[in-house]
C-alpha positions as CSV (number, residue, x, y, z in Angstrom):
1,M,-2.5,-17.8,-15.5
2,I,-3.8,-14.7,-13.4
3,N,-1.9,-11.5,-14.1
4,L,-1.8,-9.1,-11.1
5,K,-0.9,-5.5,-11.4
6,I,-0.1,-3.0,-8.9
7,L,-1.7,0.4,-9.6
8,S,0.6,3.4,-9.2
9,K,-1.8,5.7,-7.4
10,R,-1.2,5.9,-3.6
11,I,-4.6,6.0,-1.8
12,P,-4.6,7.6,1.7
13,T,-6.0,5.9,4.6
14,N,-7.6,7.7,7.7
15,E,-4.2,7.6,9.3
16,E,-1.6,10.3,8.4
17,G,1.4,9.0,6.4
18,I,-0.2,5.6,5.7
19,F,-1.2,4.8,2.2
20,Y,-2.2,1.8,0.1
21,K,-1.9,0.7,-3.5
22,Q,-4.5,-1.4,-5.1
23,I,-3.4,-4.8,-6.7
24,I,-5.8,-5.7,-9.4
25,N,-6.5,-8.8,-11.5
26,D,-7.2,-9.0,-15.3
27,N,-10.8,-8.0,-14.8
28,A,-9.8,-4.7,-12.9
29,K,-11.1,-6.2,-9.6
30,E,-9.2,-5.4,-6.5
31,V,-7.8,-8.6,-5.1
32,D,-5.3,-7.2,-2.5
33,K,-3.7,-4.0,-1.0
34,M,-0.1,-3.0,-0.6
35,Y,0.5,-0.8,2.3
36,I,3.2,2.0,2.2
37,I,4.2,4.5,5.0
38,R,5.7,7.9,4.6
39,Y,8.1,9.3,7.1
40,R,10.7,12.0,7.4
41,E,14.4,11.3,7.8
42,N,17.1,14.1,7.7
43,D,14.4,16.6,6.6
44,K,13.4,14.4,3.5
45,D,10.3,12.5,3.0
46,K,10.8,8.8,2.7
47,L,8.3,6.1,1.4
48,K,8.6,2.5,2.6
49,T,6.6,-0.5,1.4
50,I,5.4,-2.4,4.5
51,G,3.5,-5.4,3.0
52,K,0.3,-6.8,1.6
53,Y,-3.1,-7.2,3.2
54,S,-3.1,-10.8,2.2
55,Q,0.1,-11.2,4.4
56,G,-1.7,-10.0,7.4
57,I,-0.5,-6.3,7.2
58,R,-3.0,-3.9,8.5
59,I,-3.1,-0.1,9.3
60,N,-2.4,-0.8,13.1
61,Y,0.8,-2.7,12.1
62,C,1.8,0.3,9.8
63,K,1.5,2.7,12.8
C-alpha cells in the first residue's frame, strides 16, 4: 500500500495569492500538488483548498 502525505509548507506560485502543497509518497518523491488560494473577506485573510493537479486543477483555474 502506498502512503501519501501532504506536506504542511505552502509554496508560492508566480501568481499572487495562489499556493500549492506537495503530496509525497513513501520515498519522499512528489507525486501530486494540492492548490490553495488566499483571499480577503471582511478584512480577514482566508485560505481555500481548490483541488489537486491530478484532478486537472491548474493555476489558471485558481485565478
